[in-house]
Structure formats: structure tokens, C-alpha cells
C-alpha positions in Angstrom: 64.2 -15.3 -21.9 65.2 -11.6 -22.6 62.6 -9.5 -24.4 62.7 -8.6 -28.0 63.6 -5.0 -27.5 66.2 -4.7 -30.2 64.0 -6.1 -32.9 64.5 -4.4 -36.3 67.7 -2.7 -35.0 71.0 -2.9 -36.7 73.7 -1.7 -34.2 77.3 -0.7 -34.9 80.0 1.0 -32.9 82.3 4.0 -33.8 85.2 2.5 -31.8 86.3 0.5 -28.8 83.8 0.9 -25.9 84.8 0.7 -22.2 84.0 -2.0 -19.8 82.4 -5.4 -21.0 81.0 -3.9 -24.2 83.3 -5.9 -26.5 82.4 -6.9 -29.9 81.6 -10.5 -28.9 79.4 -9.5 -26.0 77.6 -6.9 -28.1 76.9 -9.5 -30.7 75.5 -12.1 -28.2 73.4 -9.6 -26.2 72.0 -8.0 -29.4 71.2 -11.5 -30.9 69.3 -12.5 -27.7 67.0 -9.6 -28.0 66.3 -10.2 -31.7 68.6 -7.5 -33.0 71.6 -7.4 -35.3 75.1 -6.3 -34.6 77.2 -5.2 -37.5 81.0 -4.9 -37.5 80.8 -2.7 -40.6 79.2 0.7 -40.9 76.9 0.5 -44.0 73.5 2.0 -44.9 71.6 -0.7 -43.1 72.9 0.5 -39.7 70.1 2.1 -37.5 72.1 2.9 -34.3 75.8 4.0 -33.9 77.2 3.7 -30.5 80.2 5.9 -29.4 81.6 7.7 -26.4 81.7 11.5 -25.8 85.4 11.6 -26.6 84.9 9.8 -29.9 82.1 12.2 -30.9 84.2 15.3 -29.9 87.2 14.0 -31.8 85.1 13.3 -34.9 86.5 9.8 -35.5 86.0 8.5 -39.0 82.7 6.7 -38.4 81.2 9.7 -36.5 82.3 11.9 -39.5 80.5 9.5 -42.0 77.4 9.4 -39.7 77.1 13.2 -39.6 77.5 13.4 -43.4 74.6 10.9 -43.9 72.2 13.1 -42.1 69.5 12.2 -39.6 68.4 9.0 -41.1 69.8 7.0 -38.1 70.7 7.5 -34.5 74.1 8.5 -33.1 73.7 7.6 -29.4 75.8 7.2 -26.4 76.8 3.7 -25.5 74.8 4.1 -22.2 71.7 3.7 -24.4 72.5 0.1 -25.2 73.6 -0.7 -21.6 70.5 0.7 -19.9 68.2 -0.8 -22.4 69.7 -4.3 -21.9 69.7 -4.1 -18.1 66.1 -2.7 -17.8 64.8 -5.0 -20.6 63.2 -1.9 -22.1 64.3 0.1 -25.1 65.0 3.6 -23.9 64.2 6.7 -26.0 67.1 7.6 -28.2 66.6 11.4 -27.8 67.7 11.2 -24.2 71.1 9.7 -25.3 71.4 11.3 -28.8 74.7 12.8 -29.5 73.0 15.1 -32.1 71.2 16.8 -29.2 74.5 17.2 -27.4 76.0 18.7 -30.6 73.1 21.2 -30.9 73.6 22.3 -27.2 77.3 22.6 -27.9 76.6 24.9 -30.8 74.1 27.0 -28.9 76.7 27.4 -26.3 79.3 28.5 -28.7 76.9 31.0 -30.2 76.1 32.5 -26.8 79.9 32.8 -26.1 80.5 34.6 -29.4 77.6 36.9 -28.7 78.9 37.8 -25.3 82.3 38.4 -26.7 80.9 40.6 -29.5 79.0 42.7 -26.9 82.2 43.3 -24.9 84.0 44.4 -27.9 81.2 46.8 -28.9 81.4 48.3 -25.5 84.6 50.0 -26.3 83.3 52.1 -29.2 79.6 51.5 -29.3 77.4 49.9 -26.6 77.4 46.6 -24.8 74.5 44.7 -26.4 74.5 42.2 -23.6 73.3 44.8 -21.2 71.2 47.1 -23.4 68.3 46.7 -25.9 66.6 49.1 -28.3 64.2 51.5 -26.6 60.4 51.1 -27.5 57.9 53.7 -26.6 54.3 53.3 -25.3 53.0 53.3 -29.0 55.4 50.4 -29.8 57.7 52.5 -32.0 61.2 51.2 -32.0 63.9 53.9 -31.7 66.2 52.2 -34.3 65.9 54.2 -37.7 67.8 54.4 -40.9 68.5 57.6 -42.9 70.0 57.3 -46.3 71.7 59.4 -49.0 73.2 58.9 -52.4 76.3 61.0 -52.9 76.7 61.1 -56.7 79.6 63.5 -56.5 81.8 61.2 -54.7 80.2 58.0 -56.3 79.1 56.7 -52.9 75.6 55.3 -53.3 73.7 54.0 -50.4 75.2 56.0 -47.6 73.4 55.2 -44.4 73.2 56.1 -40.8 71.6 53.7 -38.3 70.5 55.7 -35.3 69.6 53.9 -32.0 68.5 54.8 -28.6 69.4 52.1 -26.2 67.7 51.2 -22.9 69.4 49.1 -20.1 68.2 45.8 -19.1 68.7 46.6 -15.4 66.4 48.9 -13.5 66.3 51.8 -13.0 66.8 52.2 -16.8 69.7 54.1 -18.3 69.8 55.2 -21.9 72.4 56.0 -24.6 72.3 57.3 -28.1 74.6 55.8 -30.8 74.8 56.1 -34.6 76.5 53.7 -37.0 77.6 55.0 -40.4 78.2 53.0 -43.6 79.9 54.9 -46.4 78.5 52.9 -49.1 76.2 49.9 -49.6 77.8 46.7 -48.4 80.6 48.5 -46.5 82.2 46.1 -44.0 84.0 48.7 -41.9 81.3 50.9 -40.2 82.2 53.9 -38.1 80.5 54.7 -34.8 79.3 57.9 -33.2 78.6 58.1 -29.4 78.3 61.5 -27.9 78.0 60.4 -24.3 80.8 58.3 -22.9 78.3 56.4 -20.7 74.7 55.9 -20.2 72.5 58.6 -18.7 69.0 59.9 -18.3 66.3 59.5 -21.0 65.9 63.3 -21.6 69.6 64.0 -22.3 70.0 61.0 -24.7 66.8 61.9 -26.5 68.0 65.4 -27.0 71.2 63.8 -28.6 69.0 61.7 -30.8 66.8 64.7 -32.0 69.8 66.9 -32.5 71.7 64.4 -34.7 68.5 63.8 -36.7 68.1 67.6 -37.2 71.8 68.0 -38.3 71.7 65.1 -40.8 68.3 65.6 -42.4 67.7 69.3 -42.0 64.2 68.5 -40.4 63.1 68.6 -36.9 62.2 65.3 -35.3 58.6 66.6 -34.8 58.4 67.3 -38.6 59.7 63.9 -39.8 56.4 63.0 -41.3 55.2 66.4 -42.6 58.6 67.2 -44.2 59.7 63.8 -45.5 61.3 63.9 -48.9 61.1 67.6 -49.2 64.8 68.6 -48.6 67.7 68.7 -51.0 69.6 65.7 -51.9 72.6 66.8 -49.9 70.6 65.9 -46.8 69.9 62.4 -45.6 66.3 61.2 -46.1 64.1 59.6 -43.6 61.0 57.4 -44.6 58.6 56.9 -41.8 56.8 53.5 -41.4 53.7 53.0 -43.5 50.8 50.6 -43.6 49.5 51.4 -40.2 52.8 50.7 -38.4 53.6 53.1 -35.4 55.5 56.2 -36.4 56.4 57.3 -33.0 55.3 60.1 -30.6 56.0 63.8 -30.6 54.6 64.7 -33.9 53.9 68.5 -34.5 50.4 67.7 -35.7 48.2 64.6 -36.0 49.6 61.9 -38.4 46.8 62.4 -41.1 47.3 66.2 -41.0 51.1 65.8 -41.4 50.5 63.6 -44.4 48.2 66.1 -45.9 50.8 68.9 -45.4 53.6 66.7 -47.0 51.2 65.9 -50.0 50.6 69.7 -50.6 54.4 70.5 -50.3 55.2 67.8 -52.8 52.3 68.5 -55.1 50.7 65.2 -54.6 46.9 64.7 -54.7 45.1 64.5 -51.4 43.5 62.2 -50.4 45.8 59.9 -52.3 44.3 57.7 -55.0 43.7 54.2 -54.0 45.8 51.8 -56.0 44.0 48.7 -57.3 45.4 45.4 -56.0 47.5 43.3 -58.5 45.4 41.1 -60.5 42.0 42.9 -60.1 40.3 43.5 -63.5 38.9 46.9 -64.3 35.1 46.6 -65.2 35.3 49.4 -67.6 38.0 47.8 -69.8 35.7 45.0 -71.0 37.3 42.1 -69.1 36.2 38.6 -69.1 35.1 38.3 -65.5 33.0 41.3 -64.6 32.6 43.0 -68.0 29.2 44.4 -68.8 28.1 42.9 -72.2 27.0 45.4 -74.9 27.8 48.4 -72.9 24.6 48.2 -70.8 24.4 49.9 -67.5 23.2 46.9 -65.6 25.0 43.5 -65.4 22.8 40.4 -65.9 24.0 36.9 -64.7 24.3 34.3 -67.3 21.3 32.0 -67.7 22.0 28.3 -67.4 21.7 26.1 -70.4 18.9 24.1 -68.9 16.8 27.2 -68.2 17.4 28.9 -71.4 14.7 28.9 -74.0 16.6 28.0 -77.3 13.5 27.0 -79.3 13.7 28.7 -82.9 11.5 31.7 -83.6 10.1 32.5 -86.9 11.2 35.8 -88.1 7.9 36.6 -89.7 5.9 35.9 -86.5 4.6 38.9 -84.6 5.7 38.4 -81.0 3.8 41.4 -79.8 0.5 40.1 -80.9 -0.7 38.9 -77.5 0.4 42.0 -75.6 -1.0 45.1 -77.5 -3.5 45.5 -80.3 -1.8 46.0 -83.7 -4.5 48.4 -85.0 -7.4 50.6 -84.0 -9.9 48.0 -85.5 -8.5 45.3 -83.3 -8.9 47.6 -80.2 -12.5 48.2 -81.2 -13.1 44.5 -81.6 -11.7 43.7 -78.2 -14.0 46.4 -76.6 -17.0 44.7 -78.2 -16.0 41.3 -76.9 -15.6 42.6 -73.5 -19.1 44.2 -73.5 -20.6 40.9 -74.8 -18.9 39.0 -71.9 -20.1 41.6 -69.3 -23.7 41.4 -70.6 -23.7 37.6 -70.5 -22.6 37.7 -66.8 -25.2 40.2 -65.9 -28.0 38.1 -67.6 -26.8 35.1 -65.6 -26.8 37.0 -62.3 -30.3 38.3 -63.0 -31.7 34.9 -63.7 -30.1 33.5 -60.4 -31.6 36.4 -58.5 -35.1 35.8 -59.9 -34.9 32.2 -59.1 -33.8 32.8 -55.5 -36.7 35.2 -54.8 -39.2 32.9 -56.4 -38.2 29.9 -54.2 -38.2 32.2 -51.1 -41.8 33.3 -51.8 -43.0 29.8 -52.3 -41.3 28.4 -49.1 -42.5 31.4 -47.1 -46.2 30.7 -48.1 -46.0 27.1 -47.1 -44.4 27.7 -43.7 -46.3 30.8 -42.7 -48.1 29.2 -39.8 -45.2 27.2 -38.5 -43.7 28.2 -35.1 -40.3 30.1 -35.2 -38.9 28.3 -32.3 -38.3 24.5 -31.9 -40.7 22.5 -29.7 -39.5 20.4 -26.8 -41.5 17.5 -28.4 -39.5 16.1 -31.2 -42.5 14.2 -32.5 -44.6 17.3 -33.3 -45.2 17.7 -37.0 -43.7 20.7 -38.6 -41.4 21.4 -35.5 -38.5 19.0 -36.2 -35.1 20.6 -35.6 -31.5 20.1 -36.7 -28.4 20.5 -34.5 -25.9 23.1 -35.5 -23.0 24.8 -34.1 -22.2 23.9 -30.5 -25.4 22.0 -29.8 -27.9 24.7 -30.7 -30.8 23.9 -32.9 -32.6 25.6 -35.7 -36.0 24.7 -37.4 -36.0 22.4 -40.3 -37.9 24.8 -42.4 -35.4 27.5 -41.6 -32.6 25.2 -42.6 -34.3 24.8 -46.0 -34.6 28.6 -46.1 -30.9 28.8 -45.3 -30.2 26.3 -48.1 -32.2 28.5 -50.4 -29.9 31.4 -49.8 -27.0 29.8 -51.5 -26.3 30.2 -55.2 -27.6 27.3 -57.3 -24.5 27.3 -59.6 -21.7 27.9 -57.2 -23.1 27.2 -53.6 -21.7 30.6 -52.4 -23.9 32.5 -50.0 -25.6 35.7 -51.2 -26.3 37.8 -48.1 -27.6 40.6 -50.1 -30.5 38.4 -51.5 -31.7 37.3 -48.0 -35.0 39.1 -47.1 -36.5 36.6 -44.7 -36.4 38.0 -41.1 -37.0 34.6 -39.6 -33.5 33.5 -40.6 -31.9 36.2 -38.5 -34.1 35.4 -35.5 -33.2 31.7 -35.7 -29.5 32.5 -35.9 -29.8 34.8 -32.8 -31.7 32.2 -30.9 -29.2 29.4 -31.9 -25.9 31.3 -31.2 -27.1 33.3 -28.2 -25.6 36.6 -29.3 -27.2 39.7 -30.9 -27.1 39.7 -34.6 -27.5 43.1 -36.5 -30.8 43.4 -38.2 
């Protein structure tokens, strides 16, 4: 059973096909492979089979197919035959007559180009064997010099100067110039000082001499002296925007531009033009305009962060920041003095209480040993473990506790007068403690 390789394909023919590819056989073979063969050429056809002769002669169906565009395939009849024999649908591009047409047109264009180059060789240069010379700075030696002759009414006169380089090596060079009397002139005239190609120096001298004669400016001064001569001379405009301007300038490029600006009375350095669409901040625009004429721009505060609560106009908003009168300032000073005196009284009471407790505890533990005994059951010599396994006497722990503030619990080192505390700490931590 044949495979369904022609499924969803509607096949038609442009004319009679050779061999066994008759209409009856094509209908049968297409139907076996789930395709449709149509005797009519309508919009449902997906593949049009033809021979090379039928395509070259542009038979009626081929003409209709070319007018319809590329919505379907125009293929050689070998596509159908090879697909049916191999039971596999072949790619249409390998048998497409459109590809053959494109190759044919490309071949015709190449033939026309070669023929045109041969014709130009008689009065110009053979473009099949030469190309435009480009120097090491990638400047192409094909330039235009223009002039408007208002006296004769010839506007847009133009010379196209070219320095050609041969494709073959060693390179040969040739200078030519093409002149158009007016804009859109279809009959140019040619100038070729040398009958044949030669060395670079000779042809470059022809190039510079012609430029000097038509523009009144030396080739080395083409940037510094641009647009400074009379209108009777042709004008040359060097490339701008960072493009290469060629070698052999009399000065550096920037200095040549400065000289040209001084000769033409232009400001130097030139003013930078603002790009189109950029808004001037000083004009009060909508994007970056500074509100109220202030010197600093402040970003707009979002609505959710803005404080929109109403404020009473009679309310003095500066009341919390500065005193409103001299009497208020005096009242504030008195309040500060009262607060300071109260704090001093509290500190004095705490200091007196700490000293009193220190004296009482010192009298009770006067005869107790300063170091802990090895016998944990001895009365008055119980110890507590602190730090990294070191021990301190219980009485000293109580003395240590008495050195904390009653109100806040913070240590007051300036109020500790018992030397036994420092001795116990020195013994427990095993490093000297300053007395």
C-alpha cells in the first residue's frame, strides 16, 4: 500500500508531460497517495507541474502562476516522479522553477554588467577589472564636487572624481572624472588623462591637479579651505560625523577645522546643537521644568506619602521649634534648671544609700577570709562559680551586687571603694587588675 505522501496536495499540470505522466496515470497515482489531481488550474491548486521548455516559453498556465505570486509551488515534473518512486515527498525547493528563474535573472544581470564594463573601457574604465581605491584610513577615493552656474541656468553641475585600482596584482591605477552638466543629466561626459593604467604616484598627481584646477584649493587644504572660494569654483564638502577624510592634510584635522571656522567667521569650538525633541529646562517645560523658578529641582511626592491633612491658618506652626517671646525663653530655662536639680538629688540619694550598705556589709564580714576554702562545708567560706570555672566568695558576690544601682541595675565603678572586690577579681580571672 503506497504511503500518503501527497496528502493535502492539489496537483495540476501546465501542459502535456513526457513519458507515462498522462492525465489518467497522474490521477490514479495521486489518488493512491491521498492527493488530488485537478484538470483545472484554480485557486485550490498547491503544485503546478511543468517542463523547462514550458516554463521558458511562459505558457498560459505558467503566466497565471507567476502573476499569482508565491502562494503555491511551480515545480519540475521530476518532483512528482521521484516522490512517487521513492515513496517520500521530496523538498519542493530542489525542483522549484522559481529558483531556476532567479538564477536565470542573476545570470542575465551579470552578463549586462560585463557588457557595460566593456563599453566603459573605451571612454572610461573597465569596471570588471578595476575597483575604487581605498587608503589605509578607509577613505574611498570617489568624491563629488558641485557648482550652481546661475548665469547659464545650470544648477547642480557635478564632477565625480575616481581613482581606480586594478583587481589583479601588482596593482595598477587610473584617474577618471565624470561630468554632469545639470542635475538629472542622462548624457555624462568623461575625462581620462591617461590612456591606460599606471603607477599610483602618477595617477594620484592627476587626481590632485584636477582637484586644484576645479576647486581652486590644493588637495592638502580641502578641509581648511572648504567653502571659502568664489562661486565660480566647484565646492567640495569633506565627510563629517567621524567618517574618514583621507590622508595628506596640511595640518591635523581639528586644526584644519579651526582654521576654516576662522576664515568663515564661525564660532570655535562650534556650539553643540541639541537633538530634536529635547526640551530646554530654562523654558519651563513639562518634563524637567523647575517649579517656581527655584534653583533646585525636587521630585514629586507620591500621593500616599503626601500629608494632605488640613492646617488651621491661625495655628502657630513654629511653636514647637523656637520660643515666641523672651518670657517663654526664661520659663524654658527655669524648667531645665528644675529638671537638672531633681536629677542631682536622685543621684545623691542613690550614692548615699550605696555607701551605707557598703559600710554595713563591711563590718559584718570583717573577719571572713578573702579566699575560698577547699572545704565547701566551712561556714562563711561558701563560694560561687563565675566566669570559666573560677570562684569568688559569697560575701564578695553580695558586695558586687551592692555596687549596682538600685533603680537601674547599672554598675557604678566610681562608687566602689572596697579593695577586696578587686583582689577577688584578680584571683578569679588570673590576670592583673589595675588598683
